[in-house]
C-alpha positions in Angstrom: 8.2 -21.6 -0.3 6.7 -18.3 1.1 2.9 -18.0 1.2 1.2 -14.3 0.1 1.2 -13.3 3.2 4.9 -13.5 4.1 5.8 -12.0 0.4 3.5 -9.3 1.1 4.9 -8.4 4.5 8.6 -8.8 3.0 7.6 -6.2 0.4 6.2 -3.7 2.8 9.1 -4.0 4.8 11.2 -2.8 1.8 9.1 0.7 1.6 10.9 3.5 3.2 9.8 5.1 6.3 10.2 8.8 4.9 7.7 11.4 3.3 6.5 10.9 -0.1 4.0 10.3 -2.6 2.4 7.2 -3.9 -0.3 6.0 -6.3 -2.8 3.4 -6.2 -3.8 1.3 -9.3 -6.7 -0.8 -10.3 -6.3 -4.5 -11.7 -5.7 -2.9 -15.2 -2.7 -0.7 -14.1 -4.8 2.8 -14.2 -4.0 5.3 -11.5 -7.0 5.6 -9.2 -5.4 7.5 -6.3 -2.5 9.5 -5.7 -1.6 10.5 -2.3 1.0 11.7 0.1 2.3 10.7 3.6 4.9 11.6 6.0 5.9 8.1 6.4 5.2 5.9 3.1 5.7 2.5 5.0 3.0 3.2 7.5 0.5 4.7 4.9 1.0 2.0 2.5 0.7 -0.8 5.3 -2.3 0.3 6.6 -4.0 -0.2 3.3 -3.5 -3.9 3.9 -4.0 -4.2 7.9 -7.3 -2.1 8.3 -10.9 -2.5 7.1 -11.6 0.4 4.8 -15.1 1.9 3.7 -13.7 3.4 0.6 -14.7 1.1 -2.2 -11.4 2.0 -4.1 -9.5 0.5 -1.5 -11.5 -2.8 -1.3 
């Protein structure tokens, strides 16, 4: 059985390495941020691998 880290890594690997728009949701499913990126995979991965000072990301 996979642990949470392995499941997250597998899910991140399915995100295309293409330009696009993404949205962040809070625990209730409400949109808290909409962004755009040249590489969706890199941008989304950065939210899970770096320490952020923006409280919405935490």
